[in-house]
GUKENU-947996 format. One record per residue (C-alpha): x, y, z; residue number from 1; chain; residue in three letters. Coordinates in Angstrom, 2 decimals. Layout:
<pts>
PT      xx      yy      zz num cadena residuo
PT       X       Y       Z NUM      A     ALA
...
</pts>
This chain:
<pts>
PT      xx      yy      zz num cadena residuo
PT    0.04    0.11   -0.19   1      A     MET
PT    2.47    2.37    0.82   2      A     ILE
PT    4.61    1.73   -2.42   3      A     ILE
PT    1.45    2.57   -4.08   4      A     ILE
PT    0.85    5.61   -2.36   5      A     ALA
PT    4.41    6.83   -3.53   6      A     LEU
PT    4.12    6.26   -7.10   7      A     ILE
PT    2.57    9.81   -7.66   8      A     PRO
PT    5.58   11.49   -6.16   9      A     LEU
PT    8.25    9.51   -7.82  10      A     ALA
PT    6.57   10.26  -11.06  11      A     LEU
PT    6.55   14.04   -9.77  12      A     LYS
PT   10.16   13.86   -9.38  13      A     GLY
PT   12.28   16.22   -8.18  14      A     VAL
PT   13.21   20.13   -9.30  15      A     ALA
PT   16.60   20.11  -10.82  16      A     TYR
PT   18.51   23.06   -9.23  17      A     ARG
PT   22.32   23.60  -10.91  18      A     PRO
PT   24.68   24.23   -8.23  19      A     ILE
PT   28.29   22.84   -7.96  20      A     GLY
PT   29.77   19.73   -6.85  21      A     ALA
PT   31.60   21.44   -3.54  22      A     GLY
PT   27.84   22.53   -2.29  23      A     ALA
PT   26.26   19.49   -3.35  24      A     LEU
PT   28.82   17.29   -1.53  25      A     LEU
PT   28.57   19.58    1.77  26      A     GLY
PT   24.75   19.74    1.88  27      A     ARG
PT   24.92   15.57    1.62  28      A     ASN
PT   27.38   15.38    4.52  29      A     LEU
PT   25.31   17.90    6.62  30      A     LEU
PT   22.19   16.12    5.95  31      A     VAL
PT   23.18   12.19    5.54  32      A     TYR
PT   26.41   12.68    8.02  33      A     GLY
PT   24.72   14.22   10.78  34      A     LEU
PT   21.53   12.46   10.33  35      A     GLY
PT   23.10    8.94    9.77  36      A     GLY
PT   25.97    9.41   12.26  37      A     ILE
PT   25.06   11.46   15.47  38      A     ILE
PT   21.14   11.60   15.37  39      A     VAL
PT   21.16    8.14   16.34  40      A     PRO
PT   22.91    8.45   19.24  41      A     PHE
PT   21.00   11.51   20.72  42      A     VAL
PT   17.71    9.22   20.41  43      A     GLY
PT   19.21    6.07   22.37  44      A     ILE
PT   20.06    8.41   24.67  45      A     LYS
PT   16.63   10.14   24.89  46      A     ILE
PT   15.39    6.55   25.17  47      A     ILE
PT   17.80    5.73   27.70  48      A     ASP
PT   16.81    8.66   29.88  49      A     LEU
PT   13.19    8.44   29.60  50      A     ALA
PT   13.64    4.71   30.71  51      A     ILE
PT   15.62    5.34   33.63  52      A     SER
PT   13.13    8.38   34.77  53      A     ALA
PT   10.20    5.81   34.62  54      A     LEU
PT   11.84    3.60   37.03  55      A     GLY
PT   11.62    0.75   34.41  56      A     LEU
PT   15.92   -0.51   34.91  57      A     VAL
</pts>
């Protein structure tokens, strides 16, 4: 069902923006590097604090 719902989005595509390779690399490193490395650790810490606060440990 989710794949079927995403078909119109895939057919629409994304707007092309001409930008330099350096700017594109910097943006991708910020988005994917930060989201893939740092954010999971922060999320795990928040879950750990919530479990500790609820006294489940």
